[in-house]
C-alpha positions in Angstrom: -42.9 -89.6 -33.5 -40.3 -88.3 -35.9 -40.4 -84.6 -36.5 -37.5 -82.7 -38.0 -36.7 -79.0 -37.4 -37.9 -76.9 -40.3 -35.1 -74.7 -41.6 -36.5 -71.8 -43.6 -33.0 -70.7 -44.7 -32.0 -74.1 -46.2 -35.5 -74.4 -47.7 -35.2 -71.0 -49.4 -31.6 -71.7 -50.6 -32.7 -75.1 -52.0 -35.7 -73.5 -53.7 -33.6 -70.7 -55.2 -31.0 -73.2 -56.4 -33.7 -75.1 -58.3 -35.2 -71.9 -59.6 -31.8 -70.8 -60.9 -31.4 -74.2 -62.7 -34.8 -73.6 -64.3 -33.9 -70.2 -65.6 -35.3 -68.2 -62.6 -39.0 -69.2 -62.7 -41.2 -72.3 -62.3 -44.6 -73.3 -61.3 -45.2 -73.5 -57.5 -46.4 -77.1 -57.9 -43.3 -78.2 -59.8 -41.0 -76.5 -57.2 -42.9 -78.1 -54.4 -42.6 -81.6 -55.9 -38.9 -81.2 -56.6 -38.2 -80.1 -53.0 -40.2 -83.0 -51.7 -38.4 -85.5 -53.9 -35.0 -84.0 -52.9 -36.0 -84.4 -49.2 -37.1 -87.9 -49.9 -33.8 -88.8 -51.6 -31.7 -87.4 -48.8 -33.8 -89.3 -46.2 -33.0 -92.5 -48.1 -29.3 -91.7 -48.3 -28.6 -90.0 -45.0 -31.7 -90.4 -42.8 -32.1 -86.6 -42.8 -34.1 -84.2 -45.1 -32.8 -81.0 -46.6 -35.7 -78.8 -45.4 -36.8 -80.4 -42.2 -40.4 -79.8 -43.3 -43.3 -82.1 -42.6 -44.5 -84.0 -45.7 -48.2 -84.2 -46.4 -50.3 -86.0 -49.0 -52.4 -83.7 -51.2 -54.6 -84.3 -54.2 -51.6 -84.0 -56.7 -49.2 -86.0 -54.5 -46.9 -85.3 -51.6 -45.6 -81.8 -50.7 -43.8 -80.1 -47.8 -46.3 -78.4 -45.5 -44.6 -75.2 -44.5 -43.0 -74.8 -47.9 -46.4 -75.1 -49.5 -47.6 -72.4 -47.1 -44.7 -70.2 -48.1 -45.6 -70.4 -51.8 -49.1 -69.2 -50.9 -48.0 -66.3 -48.7 -48.5 -68.2 -45.4 -46.1 -69.4 -42.7 -45.6 -65.9 -41.5 -42.8 -66.8 -39.0 -40.7 -68.2 -41.9 -41.5 -65.7 -44.7 -38.9 -63.0 -44.1 -35.9 -64.8 -45.7 -38.1 -66.4 -48.4 -39.6 -63.1 -49.5 -36.1 -61.6 -49.9 -35.3 -64.2 -52.6 -38.5 -65.6 -54.1 -41.7 -63.9 -55.3 -44.6 -64.6 -57.6 -43.6 -64.4 -61.2 -45.3 -62.0 -63.6 -46.7 -65.0 -65.5 -49.4 -65.4 -62.8 -50.1 -66.7 -59.4 -49.1 -70.2 -60.1 -45.4 -69.3 -60.7 -42.6 -68.3 -58.4 -39.5 -66.5 -59.5 -36.0 -65.9 -58.2 -35.5 -62.3 -57.3 -32.2 -62.5 -55.5 -29.8 -65.4 -55.1 -29.1 -66.2 -51.5 -26.1 -68.5 -52.2 -25.8 -72.0 -51.0 -23.7 -71.7 -47.8 -26.3 -73.5 -45.7 -26.5 -76.4 -48.1 -23.9 -79.3 -48.0 -22.3 -80.6 -51.2 -24.4 -83.8 -50.8 -27.6 -81.7 -50.6 -26.6 -79.7 -53.7 -25.8 -83.0 -55.5 -29.2 -84.4 -54.7 -30.9 -81.2 -55.8 -29.1 -81.5 -59.1 -30.0 -85.2 -59.5 -33.7 -84.4 -58.8 -33.7 -81.5 -61.2 -32.0 -83.5 -63.9 -34.5 -86.4 -63.5 -37.7 -84.4 -63.3 -37.4 -81.0 -64.9 -38.4 -82.1 -68.4 -41.6 -84.0 -67.3 -45.0 -82.5 -67.8 -47.1 -81.6 -64.8 -49.3 -84.7 -65.4 -46.2 -87.0 -65.6 -44.8 -85.6 -62.4 -48.1 -85.9 -60.6 -48.4 -89.5 -61.9 -44.9 -90.3 -60.6 -45.7 -88.9 -57.2 -49.0 -90.7 -57.0 -47.1 -94.0 -57.3 -44.9 -93.3 -54.3 -45.8 -95.7 -51.5 -46.2 -93.0 -48.8 -48.8 -91.0 -50.7 -52.4 -91.7 -49.8 -55.2 -89.8 -51.6 -56.7 -87.3 -49.2 -59.3 -86.1 -51.7 -59.6 -82.3 -51.6 -57.9 -82.1 -48.2 -54.5 -83.0 -47.0 -53.1 -85.6 -44.6 -49.8 -85.9 -42.8 -47.3 -88.5 -44.0 -45.9 -90.6 -41.2 -42.1 -90.3 -41.4 -41.7 -93.8 -39.9 -43.8 -95.2 -42.8 -41.9 -93.1 -45.3 -38.5 -94.3 -44.0 -39.7 -97.9 -44.0 -40.9 -97.5 -47.6 -37.4 -96.3 -48.4 -35.9 -99.5 -47.1 -34.8 -98.3 -43.6 -34.7 -101.0 -40.9 -36.6 -100.7 -37.6 -33.2 -100.1 -35.9 -32.3 -97.3 -38.4 -35.7 -95.7 -38.0 -35.3 -95.8 -34.2 -31.9 -94.2 -34.5 -33.3 -91.4 -36.7 -36.2 -90.9 -34.2 -33.7 -90.7 -31.3 -31.5 -88.2 -33.2 -34.4 -85.9 -34.0 -35.6 -86.0 -30.4 -32.1 -85.1 -29.2 -31.9 -82.3 -31.7 -35.2 -80.8 -30.5 -34.1 -81.0 -26.9 -30.8 -79.3 -27.7 -32.6 -76.6 -29.7 -34.8 -75.9 -26.7 -31.8 -75.7 -24.3 -29.9 -73.4 -26.6 -32.9 -71.1 -27.1 -33.5 -71.0 -23.3 -29.8 -70.3 -22.7 -29.8 -67.5 -25.3 -32.8 -65.9 -23.5 -31.2 -66.1 -20.1 
């Protein structure tokens, strides 16, 4: 099973970057879709996402699970950095706003380029157009009023990755998880 390590700092910086490009505020749904599409694009190009978040299918298309929770006030263990930089906008509960720029020091030039490409391609669409686009993505399956996990192997295959490439990505993510565990245990000792 492929499972990337969620990075709340990179996720927050990517979200803030998109919010800044939009003038500081945007609907939660639009932000979630753009972050998902940016992760998807980097998976296609590099075999790695920006956020490391787990994608899920929801009624309005795919989103990133922990990032979705952050926009709703959940994901408590990841909220501290997010809340320093992003808050609900005065327009109402469906909007998020940039409150303090965190910079982009955790994002690579390639990741910033992809965020720019995704923003340029989708920011002028209506919500209905964006949802329609996301509903046509091969990895999205309608879960009704619930949500269902998107299998990253199927997503990668849908992006044109070969069996060998998918196996390599799976091995790299497993090695990264093991290294993280070793480093965390070493830091505690």
